C-alpha positions in Angstrom: 105.2 60.8 18.8 102.1 59.2 17.4 100.5 62.6 16.6 103.5 63.4 14.5 103.8 60.2 12.7 100.2 60.5 11.9 100.8 64.1 10.6 103.4 63.2 8.6 101.3 60.3 7.0 98.3 62.6 6.4 100.8 65.1 4.7 102.4 62.2 2.5 98.8 61.2 1.3 98.0 64.7 0.6 101.2 65.1 -1.5 100.5 61.8 -3.5 96.9 63.1 -4.1 98.3 66.4 -5.4 100.8 64.7 -7.8 98.2 62.3 -8.9 95.5 64.7 -9.8 97.3 66.4 -12.8 98.4 63.1 -14.1 94.8 61.9 -13.9 93.9 65.0 -15.7 96.2 64.8 -18.6 95.1 61.2 -18.9 91.6 62.2 -18.9 92.2 64.8 -21.6 94.4 62.1 -23.8 91.3 59.8 -23.6 88.9 62.7 -24.5 91.3 63.7 -27.4 91.4 60.3 -28.7 87.6 59.9 -28.6 87.1 63.1 -30.4 89.6 62.1 -33.3 87.8 58.7 -33.8 84.5 60.6 -33.9 85.8 62.9 -36.4 87.1 59.9 -38.7 83.4 58.2 -38.4 81.7 61.3 -39.6 84.2 62.7 -42.1 85.7 59.7 -43.7 82.8 59.5 -46.3 83.8 62.4 -47.8 87.3 61.2 -48.7 86.7 57.8 -50.2 83.8 56.5 -52.4 83.6 53.2 -54.0 87.3 52.5 -52.8 88.5 55.7 -54.6 89.8 58.8 -53.0 87.6 61.7 -54.0 89.3 64.4 -51.8 92.9 64.0 -51.4 93.2 66.6 -48.5 90.4 64.8 -46.4 92.0 61.3 -46.9 95.3 62.7 -45.9 93.7 64.1 -42.7 91.9 60.6 -42.3 95.3 58.9 -42.5 96.9 61.2 -40.1 94.0 60.9 -37.6 94.1 57.2 -37.5 98.0 57.1 -37.0 97.6 59.7 -34.2 94.8 57.4 -32.6 97.1 54.5 -32.5 100.0 56.4 -31.0 97.8 58.0 -28.4 96.2 54.7 -27.4 99.8 53.3 -27.0 100.6 55.9 -24.3 97.5 55.8 -22.3 97.9 54.7 -18.7 98.7 50.9 -18.2 95.5 48.6 -18.3 94.9 45.0 -19.2 92.7 46.3 -22.0 95.0 48.6 -23.5 96.6 46.1 -25.7 93.1 45.5 -27.4 92.6 48.9 -27.8 95.7 49.5 -29.6 95.1 46.5 -32.0 91.8 48.1 -32.8 93.5 51.4 -33.8 96.0 49.6 -36.1 93.2 47.7 -37.9 91.3 51.0 -38.3 94.4 52.7 -39.7 94.9 49.7 -42.2 91.2 49.8 -43.1 91.7 53.7 -44.0 95.2 52.6 -45.8 93.0 50.1 -47.8 90.4 52.5 -48.7 87.6 50.4 -47.0 83.8 51.2 -47.3 82.8 54.4 -45.4 80.2 52.4 -43.7 82.6 49.7 -42.2 85.2 52.5 -41.3 82.6 54.7 -39.5 81.4 51.3 -37.7 84.8 50.5 -36.5 85.8 54.0 -35.3 82.6 54.0 -33.3 83.0 50.6 -31.8 86.4 51.6 -30.9 85.5 55.0 -29.5 83.0 53.1 -27.3 85.5 50.4 -26.1 87.8 53.3 -25.2 85.3 55.1 -22.9 84.5 51.7 -21.4 88.4 51.1 -20.6 88.9 54.7 -19.6 85.9 56.2 -18.5 85.2 59.9 -18.8 82.1 62.0 -18.2 79.6 61.6 -21.2 76.8 64.0 -19.9 76.5 67.3 -17.9 75.8 67.1 -14.0 72.5 68.8 -14.4 70.0 69.7 -17.2 71.6 72.3 -19.7 70.0 75.5 -20.3 69.1 75.7 -24.1 68.4 79.4 -23.7 71.7 80.1 -22.5 73.1 78.0 -25.2 71.3 80.3 -27.8 72.9 83.4 -26.3 76.3 81.5 -26.3 76.1 80.5 -29.8 75.0 84.2 -30.9 78.1 85.6 -29.1 80.9 83.0 -30.1 79.6 80.8 -33.2 77.3 83.0 -35.2 80.0 85.1 -36.7 81.4 81.8 -38.7 78.8 79.2 -38.6 76.0 81.9 -39.5 72.9 82.5 -37.3 70.9 79.9 -38.7 74.1 77.5 -38.7 74.5 77.2 -42.4 78.1 78.0 -42.3 77.9 81.2 -44.0 78.5 83.7 -41.1 79.9 87.1 -41.9 83.6 85.9 -40.9 83.5 82.6 -43.1 84.6 84.0 -46.2 88.3 83.1 -47.0 88.2 80.5 -44.2 89.8 77.1 -45.3 88.4 74.7 -44.6 84.8 76.5 -44.4 83.0 76.3 -41.1 80.8 73.5 -40.5 77.0 73.7 -41.5 75.2 72.9 -38.6 71.9 72.6 -40.4 73.2 69.9 -42.6 71.3 67.0 -41.5 73.3 64.3 -43.2 76.2 65.4 -41.4 74.3 66.3 -38.2 73.0 62.6 -37.8 76.4 61.4 -37.4 77.4 63.9 -34.4 76.5 63.3 -31.0 76.1 66.1 -28.5 79.2 64.9 -26.6 81.1 65.0 -29.9 80.4 68.9 -30.3 81.1 69.3 -26.5 84.5 67.9 -27.1 85.3 70.2 -30.1 83.8 73.3 -28.2 86.3 72.5 -25.4 89.2 71.6 -27.3 89.0 73.2 -30.5 90.0 71.7 -33.9 93.4 71.4 -35.1 94.1 72.8 -38.8 90.9 74.5 -38.6 89.8 78.3 -37.4 87.8 76.5 -34.7 89.3 77.5 -31.6 89.1 76.3 -28.2 86.4 77.6 -25.6 87.8 75.8 -22.7 87.8 79.0 -20.7 83.8 78.7 -20.7 82.4 76.9 -17.6 81.4 73.2 -18.3 77.7 74.1 -17.8 77.9 76.7 -20.8 80.0 74.2 -23.0 77.1 71.7 -22.5 74.4 74.3 -23.0 76.3 75.5 -26.3 76.7 71.9 -27.6 73.2 71.0 -26.9 71.7 74.1 -28.7 74.0 73.5 -31.5 72.7 69.9 -32.0 69.3 71.1 -32.2 69.6 73.3 -35.5 69.4 70.3 -37.8 66.3 68.9 -36.5 63.0 70.6 -36.3 60.4 68.4 -36.0 60.0 68.7 -32.1 56.3 68.2 -31.9 56.3 64.6 -33.6 59.3 63.8 -31.4 57.3 64.8 -28.3 54.3 62.6 -29.1 56.8 59.5 -30.1 58.5 60.0 -26.5 55.2 60.2 -24.7 53.4 57.4 -26.6 56.1 54.9 -27.4 57.5 53.1 -24.3 60.3 51.6 -26.4 61.5 54.9 -27.1 61.9 56.0 -23.8 63.6 53.0 -22.6 66.4 53.8 -24.9 67.1 57.0 -22.9 67.1 56.1 -19.4 69.4 59.3 -18.5 71.2 62.4 -20.0 74.0 60.1 -20.8 71.9 58.3 -23.2 70.8 61.9 -25.0 74.5 63.2 -25.1 76.2 60.2 -26.4 73.5 58.7 -28.7 73.8 59.9 -32.6 70.6 60.2 -34.6 72.1 58.1 -37.0 72.5 55.3 -34.3 69.0 55.5 -33.2 67.8 55.6 -36.7 69.2 52.1 -37.4 66.9 50.8 -34.5 63.5 52.8 -35.2 64.0 54.6 -38.5 65.8 57.7 -39.7 62.5 60.2 -39.6 61.4 58.8 -36.0 65.1 59.1 -34.8 65.5 62.7 -36.1 62.0 63.6 -34.5 63.2 62.0 -31.4 66.4 63.8 -31.2 65.0 67.2 -31.9 62.7 66.7 -29.0 65.2 65.7 -26.4 67.8 68.1 -27.4 65.5 70.7 -27.2 64.0 69.1 -23.8 66.4 67.5 -22.1 64.4 68.1 -18.9 62.0 65.5 -20.3 64.5 62.7 -19.5 65.6 64.1 -16.1 61.8 64.1 -15.5 61.3 60.4 -16.0 64.4 59.5 -14.3 62.9 60.6 -11.2 59.9 58.8 -11.5 60.5 56.0 -13.8 59.4 52.5 -13.5 61.2 51.3 -16.6 63.2 48.8 -14.6 60.0 47.2 -13.0 58.5 47.0 -16.5 61.6 45.4 -17.6 61.6 42.7 -15.1 58.2 42.0 -15.6 58.7 41.3 -19.3 61.4 39.1 -18.3 59.6 37.3 -15.8 56.8 36.8 -18.2 59.2 35.4 -20.9 60.8 32.9 -18.2 57.2 31.8 -17.3 56.4 31.1 -20.9 59.4 29.1 -21.3 58.7 26.9 -18.0 61.4 28.4 -15.8 59.2 28.9 -13.0 62.0 29.9 -10.3 63.5 32.3 -12.6 59.9 33.8 -13.3 59.3 34.1 -9.7 62.6 35.8 -8.9 62.2 38.3 -11.7 58.8 39.2 -10.5 60.2 39.7 -7.0 63.1 41.9 -8.5 60.3 44.0 -10.3 59.1 44.9 -6.9 62.3 45.1 -4.9 64.4 46.8 -7.6 62.0 48.5 -9.7 59.0 49.8 -7.7 60.0 49.9 -4.0 62.5 52.8 -4.3 59.6 55.0 -5.5 57.0 53.7 -3.3 57.4 56.4 -0.5 56.9 59.2 -3.0 54.0 57.5 -4.5 52.5 57.0 -1.3 52.7 60.8 -0.6 50.8 61.6 -3.7 48.2 58.4 -4.4 48.3 56.0 -1.6 45.5 54.2 -3.4 47.7 53.6 -6.5 50.5 52.4 -4.7 48.2 50.1 -2.7 46.6 48.8 -6.1 50.2 48.1 -7.3 51.3 46.5 -4.3 48.4 43.9 -4.3 48.7 43.5 -8.3 52.4 42.4 -7.5 51.3 40.0 -4.8 48.7 38.6 -7.0 51.3 38.2 -9.7 53.8 36.2 -7.5 51.0 34.1 -6.2 49.9 33.3 -9.8 53.6 32.4 -10.7 54.0 30.3 -7.7 50.6 28.7 -8.0 51.5 27.7 -11.6 48.6 29.2 -13.0 47.9 29.5 -17.0 50.3 31.8 -19.1 47.0 33.8 -20.2 46.4 34.6 -16.4 49.8 35.5 -15.6 50.2 37.4 -19.0 46.9 39.3 -18.1 48.3 40.1 -14.5 51.7 41.4 -16.2 49.6 43.7 -18.5 47.6 45.1 -15.7 50.5 46.0 -13.8 52.0 47.5 -16.8 49.0 49.9 -16.9 49.2 50.6 -13.2 53.0 51.6 -13.8 52.0 54.0 -16.5 49.6 55.9 -14.1 52.1 55.7 -11.5 54.8 57.3 -13.8 52.3 60.2 -14.6 51.6 60.7 -10.8 55.3 60.6 -10.0 56.1 63.3 -12.6 57.7 66.6 -11.1 54.9 68.5 -13.0 52.3 66.8 -10.8 53.9 67.7 -7.6 52.6 70.9 -6.1 53.7 72.6 -2.7 50.6 71.4 -0.9 51.3 67.6 -1.9 54.9 67.9 -1.2 54.5 69.5 2.3 51.6 67.0 3.3 53.6 64.0 2.2 56.6 65.2 4.2 54.3 65.7 7.2 52.1 62.4 7.0 55.4 60.2 6.7 57.2 61.4 9.7 53.6 61.5 11.6 52.7 58.1 10.5 56.1 56.5 11.0 57.2 58.3 14.2 53.8 57.9 16.2 54.4 54.1 16.6 57.9 54.5 18.1 56.5 57.8 20.2 53.7 55.6 21.8 56.0 52.9 22.7 59.1 55.3 24.3 56.4 57.2 26.2 54.9 54.2 27.7 58.4 53.1 28.9 59.1 56.5 30.3 55.6 56.7 31.9 56.2 53.3 33.4 59.6 54.3 34.9 58.1 57.1 36.6 55.3 55.3 38.1 58.0 52.9 39.4 59.8 55.9 40.7 62.9 54.6 38.8 64.1 57.7 37.0 67.9 56.5 37.3 66.9 54.0 34.6 65.4 56.8 32.1 68.7 57.7 30.7 69.0 54.1 29.1 65.6 54.9 27.6 66.6 58.1 26.3 70.0 56.9 25.3 68.4 54.1 23.3 66.0 56.6 21.1 68.8 59.4 20.9 71.3 56.4 19.5 68.4 55.3 17.1 68.4 59.1 15.6 71.9 59.2 15.4 72.2 55.9 13.6 69.6 57.0 11.5 71.6 60.2 10.4 74.4 57.8 9.6 72.2 55.8 7.4 70.9 58.7 5.5 74.4 59.9 4.9 75.4 56.2 3.5 72.3 55.7 1.7 72.7 59.1 -0.1 76.5 59.1 -0.7 78.2 55.6 -0.1 75.7 52.8 -0.6 72.5 51.8 -2.4 70.2 50.4 0.1 68.1 47.7 -1.7 64.5 47.1 -1.7 65.3 43.5 -0.2 67.4 44.9 2.6 64.8 47.5 3.4 61.9 44.8 3.6 64.1 42.5 5.7 64.8 45.1 8.2 61.1 46.2 8.5 60.0 42.6 8.7 62.3 41.1 11.3 62.3 44.5 13.2 58.8 44.3 13.3 58.5 40.9 14.3 60.9 41.1 17.2 59.5 44.1 18.6 56.2 42.5 18.4 57.3 39.8 20.4 58.5 42.0 22.9 55.6 44.2 23.1 53.5 41.2 23.4 55.1 39.8 26.4 55.3 43.5 28.1 51.6 43.8 27.3 50.5 40.7 29.0 53.2 41.5 31.8 51.4 45.0 32.5 48.1 43.6 32.3 48.9 41.2 35.1 50.2 44.1 37.2 46.9 46.2 36.6 44.7 43.6 38.4 43.5 44.5 41.9 46.7 44.4 44.3 49.1 43.1 42.1 51.0 46.2 41.7 51.3 46.7 45.5 52.7 43.2 45.9 55.0 43.4 43.0 56.4 46.6 44.3 57.0 45.2 47.8 58.3 41.8 46.6 60.2 42.4 43.6 61.0 45.9 42.5 64.5 46.0 43.8 65.5 43.4 41.6 63.1 44.1 38.6 65.2 47.1 37.1 68.8 45.6 37.4 71.6 46.8 35.1 70.7 44.2 32.5 67.1 45.0 32.2 68.1 48.6 31.9 70.0 47.7 28.9 67.3 45.7 27.6 65.2 49.0 27.8 68.2 50.8 25.9 67.9 48.2 23.4 64.1 48.3 23.1 64.2 51.9 22.7 66.6 51.8 20.0 65.2 48.9 17.9 61.6 50.5 17.9 62.9 54.4 17.0 65.5 53.0 14.4 62.9 50.7 12.7 60.7 53.7 11.9 63.8 56.1 11.6 65.1 53.7 8.9 61.8 53.6 7.0 61.6 57.4 7.2 64.8 58.3 5.9 64.4 56.2 2.7 61.0 57.8 2.4 62.6 61.1 2.5 65.7 60.3 0.5 63.3 59.3 -2.3 61.2 62.6 -1.9 64.5 64.7 -1.8 65.3 63.6 -5.3 62.3 65.5 -6.4 63.5 68.9 -5.0 61.7 71.4 -3.1 63.7 70.8 0.1 62.3 73.7 2.0 58.7 72.2 1.7 60.0 68.8 2.9 61.7 70.3 5.8 58.7 72.4 6.5 56.5 69.2 6.6 59.0 67.4 8.7 59.0 70.3 11.2 55.4 70.4 11.5 55.2 66.6 12.2 58.1 66.9 14.9 56.2 69.6 16.6 52.8 67.6 16.7 54.7 64.5 17.7 56.3 66.6 20.6 52.7 67.9 21.5 51.2 64.3 21.7 54.2 63.2 23.8 53.7 66.0 26.1 49.8 65.3 26.6 50.7 61.5 27.0 53.1 62.1 29.8 51.2 64.8 31.5 48.0 62.6 31.6 49.6 59.4 32.5 50.9 61.3 36.0 47.4 61.9 37.1 46.2 58.1 36.3 46.2 55.7 39.1 49.0 52.8 38.9 46.5 50.2 38.0 44.6 52.1 35.3 47.9 53.3 33.9 49.1 49.9 33.4 45.7 48.6 32.2 45.7 51.4 29.4 49.4 50.6 28.6 48.7 46.8 28.5 46.0 47.5 25.8 48.3 49.7 23.9 51.1 47.5 24.0 49.0 44.5 22.7 47.4 46.7 19.8 50.9 47.5 18.9 51.9 44.1 18.9 49.2 43.0 16.5 50.3 45.9 14.4 53.7 45.2 14.3 53.2 41.4 13.5 51.1 42.2 10.3 53.6 44.5 9.2 56.4 42.2 9.8 55.1 39.3 8.1 53.8 41.4 5.2 57.7 42.8 4.9 59.1 39.3 4.7 56.6 38.5 2.2 57.5 41.5 0.0 61.2 40.4 0.5 60.2 37.0 -0.7 61.0 35.0 2.4 57.2 34.1 3.1 54.7 32.8 0.4 51.6 34.9 -0.5 48.2 33.7 -0.4 45.7 36.6 -1.6 42.4 37.2 0.4 40.3 39.5 -1.7 37.8 40.2 1.2 40.5 41.5 3.5 41.0 45.2 3.6 44.6 46.7 3.3 45.1 49.3 5.9 49.1 49.6 6.4 48.7 51.6 9.3 47.0 48.8 11.2 49.3 46.1 9.9 46.3 44.8 7.8 47.1 43.4 4.5 44.8 41.3 2.0 47.0 38.3 2.3 46.4 35.1 4.5 49.9 34.9 6.4 50.0 38.3 8.1 46.5 37.9 8.9 47.0 34.4 10.6 50.0 35.8 12.4 47.7 38.6 13.9 44.9 36.2 14.8 47.6 34.2 16.5 48.9 37.4 18.7 45.3 38.3 19.5 44.7 34.4 20.9 47.8 34.9 22.9 47.0 38.2 24.2 43.4 36.7 25.0 45.1 33.8 26.8 47.5 36.0 28.7 44.8 38.2 30.0 42.6 35.5 30.9 45.3 33.8 32.7 46.1 37.0 34.5 42.7 37.3 35.6 42.5 34.1 37.1 45.7 34.4 38.9 44.3 37.8 40.5 41.1 36.0 41.6 43.1 33.1 43.0 45.1 35.4 45.0 42.4 37.6 46.2 40.5 34.1 47.5 43.5 33.0 49.3 43.6 36.4 51.0 39.9 36.5 52.3 39.7 34.4 55.4 
């Protein structure tokens, strides 16, 4: 009965989806058509009115008709609290056209209304992948040149006798008012009252390629645009993604940077949209923006806000790209992390504005170097393979050492019945890591703060456990202690509760490393070259498996006392490493203060960081280890002296 009900429920849900999809598609088409009409008004109204007079009766009648159609379409869009605002805006636009208002005012209102429409009823404004401009040129020759001309001058072989005449794409004045998205819409829907037919039968990627190519015809100064793009950070900040390229008109950009510059920038970006995509993959624009905001807040005396913004520059702007940068230039990555820590310290100490400004400027220069390093052109096959290999090997080795030590201990203790708990722990961690990969890729965005907190607290907890286990193992390595331990307590030492503890420890130490690794790989994956990434990961897995095999084989031949002595040292060293990483992670998350130590080396693999707090934590752990080992030795000597007659 329950299975039948579940089946019925799924069927109804599927039916609802199938019914809703066409409705959604219709609404989406209405929005796009309405947007296209507004764009047409913004571009062509100037050809109908001049100084409050009608200069083209046909064009003015068309503008009046289009504005009325916009108002009608707005009124029947799907229900939305903002729809009444859009309808009011459409009516105001229609009234402005009826009053023969100035073209610049009508164009401004039409574009503003178009933007508000897309904000309320979003539709895709950009292609999913970078369009192929060469494909666009072929499509133009096949489908457009007969009317619009090979050069885009509007004088193709079929143009004679057409009314209205085909658009001249080489008309710079007109082209400045037209976005690539607007061209894409016309290509897909055609233009009523003209010979312009719909090319909706073309795949979306072809329509985008054709729109982008058409948008390049009027603009030729590509080389100057390239120089502006590469040398002017303010220009790059205006185009964080393809959507900005396809939705921005040269006219709108010209209001901000000047018409000549705007023409050149749009010429370059429309001819080379891959430049924006490459920047998006390795952009530190958010980090730079946060740093400038932090400096502004500091100059205004808002110390707490300045500190939070500097922290956000790291967690939200830099940290997501840290994994990729570490595989290409670990020294540069370390320099940036140290410089950001120094900046937060300077802000926290209330140092002069000049000093804080100098540190922000230094970081901005480092970010420029990082963006160059992160550019896809600088990623060769060797660097991708080595990066993938070293990430997994580095992160996996710590977890492997701990798990292998646990397995070897249980075998020495002849408690193979508990081994499934350890194996279950690390297998569960791998499965949880896979789920984290899926979630981080498709459902949620793992923030830099969450990442650092996970690493920080996970490392500290593991360090505490390893410290206690290491001291315990050292005690059992003393003469006679293991035998006495076996005789007195072994039957009770590994109860079910202890077995689950080993499961939890195996899960924690492995998941901590898996969590860090998958975020590194998620960042690498966005750079492409998945085959090389998988090859590097596979090589690392093989090497880790070899290390595990050698350790297990070697541990079998070790005497029990020697095994525990070596294991105790291993656990102690890992505890020191992890406590350093843990405190550093909490520093990067903003929970622990930062006091730089210029003389301290930065070796993350050993948990060494050039700040006071993790160094003090490691020294404290070293002191506890020394005290624990000394106490074990004294206990052993006392036991031996008691047994000697």
